[in-house]
BAKOLNU-82236 format. One record per residue (C-alpha): x negated, y, z negated; residue in one letter. Coordinates in steps of 0.2 Angstrom, whole numbers, always signed. Example, Ala and Ser with C-alpha at 12.3 -4.5 7.8 and 13.67 -1.06 7.14 Angstrom:
REM residues 2
[[-62,-22,-39],'a']
[[-68,-5,-36],'s']
REM end
This chain:
REM residues 394
[[-520,+662,-574],'m']
[[-523,+670,-556],'p']
[[-510,+665,-544],'s']
[[-518,+667,-527],'t']
[[-534,+667,-518],'e']
[[-538,+673,-500],'n']
[[-551,+665,-489],'f']
[[-560,+670,-474],'p']
[[-550,+665,-458],'a']
[[-566,+657,-451],'a']
[[-569,+646,-466],'g']
[[-582,+647,-479],'g']
[[-588,+639,-495],'s']
[[-578,+625,-503],'a']
[[-574,+635,-518],'f']
[[-573,+654,-514],'p']
[[-576,+666,-529],'p']
[[-562,+663,-541],'p']
[[-560,+682,-544],'l']
[[-555,+686,-526],'l']
[[-537,+687,-531],'l']
[[-522,+698,-529],'r']
[[-511,+700,-544],'n']
[[-494,+696,-538],'l']
[[-486,+702,-554],'a']
[[-494,+720,-553],'s']
[[-483,+736,-554],'p']
[[-487,+740,-536],'a']
[[-475,+726,-531],'v']
[[-460,+729,-542],'d']
[[-448,+731,-528],'r']
[[-444,+718,-515],'a']
[[-444,+722,-496],'l']
[[-428,+720,-487],'s']
[[-429,+709,-472],'p']
[[-427,+724,-461],'d']
[[-442,+732,-470],'d']
[[-452,+717,-468],'r']
[[-448,+715,-449],'a']
[[-453,+734,-447],'f']
[[-470,+731,-455],'r']
[[-473,+715,-445],'r']
[[-470,+725,-429],'r']
[[-486,+734,-433],'g']
[[-503,+731,-426],'a']
[[-508,+715,-435],'r']
[[-510,+699,-425],'n']
[[-515,+687,-438],'k']
[[-505,+672,-443],'l']
[[-503,+672,-462],'r']
[[-502,+655,-469],'v']
[[-498,+653,-488],'g']
[[-505,+637,-495],'g']
[[-494,+632,-510],'f']
[[-505,+620,-518],'i']
[[-505,+613,-536],'c']
[[-521,+619,-544],'c']
[[-515,+617,-562],'t']
[[-505,+604,-572],'g']
[[-504,+585,-569],'s']
[[-505,+586,-549],'p']
[[-519,+599,-550],'g']
[[-532,+585,-548],'v']
[[-528,+586,-530],'w']
[[-530,+605,-528],'g']
[[-549,+605,-524],'p']
[[-548,+593,-509],'c']
[[-531,+601,-503],'a']
[[-539,+618,-503],'t']
[[-555,+612,-494],'s']
[[-545,+602,-481],'s']
[[-534,+617,-477],'a']
[[-549,+628,-475],'q']
[[-557,+615,-463],'l']
[[-541,+615,-453],'a']
[[-541,+634,-452],'v']
[[-559,+635,-447],'a']
[[-556,+622,-433],'e']
[[-540,+630,-427],'i']
[[-548,+648,-427],'n']
[[-563,+641,-417],'k']
[[-551,+635,-404],'r']
[[-544,+653,-403],'g']
[[-531,+652,-416],'g']
[[-512,+647,-414],'i']
[[-506,+654,-398],'l']
[[-520,+667,-399],'g']
[[-517,+672,-417],'r']
[[-531,+669,-429],'e']
[[-525,+661,-446],'i']
[[-527,+670,-462],'e']
[[-526,+658,-477],'l']
[[-520,+662,-494],'s']
[[-519,+649,-508],'i']
[[-506,+651,-521],'y']
[[-505,+640,-537],'d']
[[-489,+629,-535],'a']
[[-492,+622,-553],'g']
[[-484,+627,-569],'g']
[[-466,+633,-572],'p']
[[-455,+631,-557],'i']
[[-448,+648,-559],'d']
[[-465,+656,-558],'d']
[[-469,+646,-542],'v']
[[-453,+653,-534],'v']
[[-457,+671,-539],'d']
[[-474,+668,-531],'r']
[[-466,+662,-515],'a']
[[-454,+677,-515],'e']
[[-468,+689,-517],'q']
[[-479,+681,-505],'a']
[[-466,+683,-491],'i']
[[-461,+700,-496],'a']
[[-478,+708,-500],'f']
[[-491,+697,-492],'d']
[[-481,+695,-477],'e']
[[-484,+676,-476],'v']
[[-478,+669,-460],'d']
[[-478,+650,-464],'v']
[[-479,+640,-480],'i']
[[-489,+624,-481],'v']
[[-486,+615,-497],'g']
[[-495,+601,-507],'l']
[[-485,+600,-523],'h']
[[-471,+590,-532],'t']
[[-454,+587,-524],'s']
[[-446,+597,-538],'a']
[[-456,+613,-532],'v']
[[-450,+609,-514],'r']
[[-432,+608,-519],'v']
[[-434,+625,-528],'a']
[[-443,+633,-514],'l']
[[-430,+628,-501],'r']
[[-418,+642,-505],'d']
[[-432,+654,-503],'v']
[[-437,+647,-486],'i']
[[-419,+646,-480],'t']
[[-416,+664,-485],'r']
[[-431,+671,-478],'n']
[[-432,+660,-462],'r']
[[-450,+656,-465],'i']
[[-456,+639,-458],'p']
[[-461,+627,-472],'y']
[[-472,+612,-470],'i']
[[-472,+599,-484],'y']
[[-487,+587,-483],'t']
[[-488,+574,-497],'p']
[[-479,+558,-500],'v']
[[-461,+561,-505],'y']
[[-444,+552,-507],'e']
[[-438,+555,-490],'g']
[[-422,+562,-483],'g']
[[-428,+580,-481],'e']
[[-416,+589,-468],'q']
[[-416,+607,-474],'t']
[[-416,+619,-459],'p']
[[-434,+627,-459],'g']
[[-442,+612,-469],'v']
[[-453,+599,-461],'v']
[[-459,+585,-472],'a']
[[-474,+574,-465],'i']
[[-478,+563,-480],'g']
[[-476,+544,-483],'e']
[[-458,+539,-488],'t']
[[-453,+523,-498],'p']
[[-446,+514,-483],'r']
[[-463,+513,-474],'f']
[[-474,+514,-489],'q']
[[-466,+504,-503],'s']
[[-456,+491,-494],'r']
[[-469,+482,-484],'p']
[[-480,+482,-500],'s']
[[-467,+475,-511],'i']
[[-463,+461,-498],'h']
[[-482,+457,-497],'w']
[[-484,+456,-516],'l']
[[-469,+444,-517],'a']
[[-476,+433,-503],'e']
[[-495,+433,-507],'a']
[[-495,+435,-526],'r']
[[-478,+427,-530],'k']
[[-472,+443,-539],'a']
[[-454,+443,-544],'s']
[[-453,+453,-560],'r']
[[-455,+471,-559],'w']
[[-457,+486,-571],'y']
[[-455,+503,-564],'l']
[[-463,+519,-573],'i']
[[-463,+536,-565],'g']
[[-464,+554,-569],'s']
[[-448,+562,-574],'d']
[[-443,+572,-558],'y']
[[-435,+570,-541],'v']
[[-448,+559,-531],'w']
[[-449,+545,-544],'p']
[[-430,+546,-547],'w']
[[-426,+544,-528],'q']
[[-440,+532,-524],'s']
[[-435,+520,-538],'h']
[[-418,+519,-531],'r']
[[-425,+513,-514],'a']
[[-438,+502,-522],'v']
[[-424,+492,-532],'k']
[[-416,+488,-515],'r']
[[-433,+482,-508],'y']
[[-436,+471,-524],'i']
[[-419,+464,-522],'a']
[[-423,+459,-504],'e']
[[-437,+448,-510],'t']
[[-426,+439,-523],'g']
[[-435,+449,-537],'g']
[[-428,+459,-551],'r']
[[-432,+474,-561],'v']
[[-435,+470,-580],'v']
[[-438,+488,-585],'g']
[[-438,+506,-580],'e']
[[-443,+522,-588],'e']
[[-447,+540,-583],'f']
[[-461,+550,-592],'v']
[[-462,+569,-595],'p']
[[-475,+578,-584],'l']
[[-491,+580,-595],'g']
[[-487,+565,-606],'e']
[[-503,+556,-611],'d']
[[-498,+546,-626],'h']
[[-494,+529,-617],'h']
[[-494,+516,-631],'q']
[[-475,+515,-632],'p']
[[-474,+513,-614],'h']
[[-487,+499,-614],'l']
[[-479,+490,-628],'a']
[[-462,+490,-619],'r']
[[-471,+484,-603],'i']
[[-480,+470,-613],'r']
[[-463,+464,-620],'a']
[[-455,+464,-603],'a']
[[-468,+453,-596],'r']
[[-468,+459,-578],'p']
[[-478,+452,-563],'d']
[[-480,+470,-556],'v']
[[-479,+487,-564],'v']
[[-474,+500,-550],'l']
[[-482,+517,-555],'i']
[[-474,+533,-549],'s']
[[-484,+544,-561],'l']
[[-494,+558,-553],'i']
[[-511,+566,-555],'g']
[[-519,+566,-572],'t']
[[-503,+557,-579],'d']
[[-507,+542,-568],'s']
[[-526,+543,-574],'i']
[[-522,+542,-592],'t']
[[-509,+529,-590],'f']
[[-520,+517,-580],'n']
[[-535,+520,-591],'r']
[[-524,+514,-606],'a']
[[-517,+500,-596],'f']
[[-534,+493,-592],'g']
[[-541,+496,-610],'e']
[[-527,+487,-618],'c']
[[-530,+471,-608],'g']
[[-514,+472,-597],'l']
[[-525,+475,-581],'g']
[[-532,+457,-582],'a']
[[-514,+449,-582],'t']
[[-502,+461,-573],'t']
[[-503,+468,-555],'l']
[[-500,+487,-552],'r']
[[-494,+495,-537],'l']
[[-495,+514,-536],'a']
[[-487,+526,-524],'g']
[[-496,+543,-526],'a']
[[-514,+538,-529],'m']
[[-530,+540,-520],'d']
[[-549,+540,-523],'e']
[[-548,+556,-533],'t']
[[-536,+548,-546],'v']
[[-546,+531,-545],'l']
[[-562,+541,-550],'l']
[[-553,+547,-565],'g']
[[-547,+530,-570],'i']
[[-564,+522,-568],'g']
[[-569,+505,-562],'a']
[[-567,+496,-579],'d']
[[-548,+500,-579],'s']
[[-544,+497,-560],'s']
[[-542,+478,-560],'e']
[[-527,+472,-550],'n']
[[-523,+489,-545],'l']
[[-515,+491,-527],'f']
[[-510,+506,-517],'c']
[[-500,+509,-501],'a']
[[-504,+525,-491],'s']
[[-505,+532,-473],'g']
[[-523,+537,-476],'y']
[[-538,+530,-485],'f']
[[-556,+537,-482],'p']
[[-561,+519,-479],'g']
[[-550,+517,-464],'v']
[[-562,+513,-449],'g']
[[-555,+525,-435],'s']
[[-563,+537,-424],'r']
[[-552,+551,-430],'a']
[[-556,+547,-449],'n']
[[-574,+546,-446],'d']
[[-574,+563,-436],'d']
[[-564,+571,-450],'f']
[[-575,+566,-464],'q']
[[-591,+571,-454],'g']
[[-584,+588,-451],'r']
[[-578,+590,-469],'y']
[[-595,+585,-476],'s']
[[-604,+597,-463],'a']
[[-593,+611,-469],'m']
[[-593,+608,-488],'f']
[[-609,+599,-491],'g']
[[-614,+584,-503],'p']
[[-604,+591,-518],'n']
[[-588,+593,-509],'a']
[[-572,+588,-518],'p']
[[-569,+569,-514],'p']
[[-557,+566,-500],'i']
[[-541,+558,-504],'g']
[[-524,+555,-495],'s']
[[-514,+568,-505],'l']
[[-527,+582,-503],'g']
[[-531,+579,-485],'q']
[[-513,+580,-481],'s']
[[-514,+599,-481],'s']
[[-526,+597,-466],'y']
[[-512,+587,-457],'e']
[[-499,+600,-461],'g']
[[-510,+613,-451],'l']
[[-513,+601,-437],'c']
[[-494,+599,-436],'l']
[[-491,+618,-436],'l']
[[-504,+620,-421],'e']
[[-496,+606,-411],'a']
[[-478,+612,-414],'a']
[[-483,+630,-409],'a']
[[-492,+624,-393],'n']
[[-477,+613,-388],'q']
[[-464,+627,-391],'a']
[[-475,+640,-383],'g']
[[-470,+652,-397],'t']
[[-470,+655,-416],'l']
[[-452,+660,-416],'a']
[[-444,+650,-430],'i']
[[-430,+642,-420],'g']
[[-441,+635,-406],'p']
[[-455,+631,-417],'l']
[[-445,+621,-429],'l']
[[-436,+612,-415],'t']
[[-453,+607,-408],'a']
[[-460,+602,-426],'a']
[[-446,+589,-428],'r']
[[-451,+580,-412],'n']
[[-470,+581,-409],'v']
[[-486,+571,-409],'v']
[[-501,+579,-418],'y']
[[-518,+572,-422],'r']
[[-527,+573,-439],'g']
[[-537,+563,-450],'a']
[[-524,+549,-449],'r']
[[-526,+548,-430],'g']
[[-510,+551,-420],'s']
[[-494,+555,-430],'v']
[[-478,+556,-422],'a']
[[-464,+566,-429],'i']
[[-447,+560,-423],'r']
[[-431,+568,-429],'n']
[[-441,+576,-443],'g']
[[-448,+560,-450],'h']
[[-467,+555,-449],'a']
[[-472,+539,-441],'r']
[[-490,+534,-445],'m']
[[-501,+519,-448],'p']
[[-498,+512,-466],'m']
[[-511,+502,-476],'y']
[[-511,+492,-492],'l']
[[-527,+493,-502],'a']
[[-534,+486,-518],'e']
[[-545,+495,-530],'a']
[[-563,+489,-529],'d']
[[-573,+499,-542],'g']
[[-571,+517,-538],'l']
[[-565,+514,-520],'d']
[[-550,+506,-511],'f']
[[-553,+490,-501],'k']
[[-541,+489,-487],'l']
[[-531,+473,-487],'i']
[[-520,+475,-471],'k']
[[-510,+487,-461],'p']
[[-492,+486,-467],'v']
REM end
């Protein structure tokens, strides 16, 4: 499986030729450069800013890869049209952040040492983020992590801009308790750090409403045999199933949930879902399905309308459908530009200081990063066929 693709800095088609690849495992890259070697080479004549997009293109979260790749390309094209970041044109390479974590770490090590990546922007699981932090810290490479996550990221060199449980799940849980009289909750998530930590917070928010958790389980990534889970859910008789499954795992679970009849009687609240996943679930299996997110394509705002217009103009009518997780890679590059402009330099110290307290504009509108935490509008929506219908800001 190829591990990286290189794209023209000025943009291009939505899906560049899949064979325009570098083989990071080739004998030519057997030895790692020392930091001094790398610094010497970077003092050469190149002036491009090399961004490594670590995006899941395979595995359960690979469903978000096409939109994430296109969104990153759009951001690069727009920034370069404005003259680049502090005069440096962006050169974007996409690396697969799916598959075994050790393989992803090896790709990151080699991307930094041999491709001379200056910045990493990541759309992948929190398990990968945790593994990459050591690489980032050791090499002093800025790392922008874009999707919904569990919160609390404070590692020097890492900036996380996604939704967190306090602002995403808490208001939605309170709304379902008040508007739908939900008190019995069943929690099911993928078996890794984001669901583990998010569920810990969710249990507190459920308790605030007077509700209780009647069951909880974690499912291995890639699991698609859901009948045992559904049997336990049916026996527990919850009012709401909170779903922290990701990508194709969420698709197969929600399909089975609807097909067995639970969708007609039991509410669902999802934390990592967008229109891409909803298309996979299908209209027949999306009854009583809610999602909270900082972005939906249906949000009526000037920033969102403009973003979607530029996305369609660049990639055409067959572009990957836009969703909250995929488009977050666009946001990550918008943050990088804003932080660099505020700092006046791409030196890692001032750049990261600026990135922890900055306002950038993306498809979500204005997003404020304060003390390393993103503040953005948040919305609760209900599935309506193959789209999400906004209920209210939360």
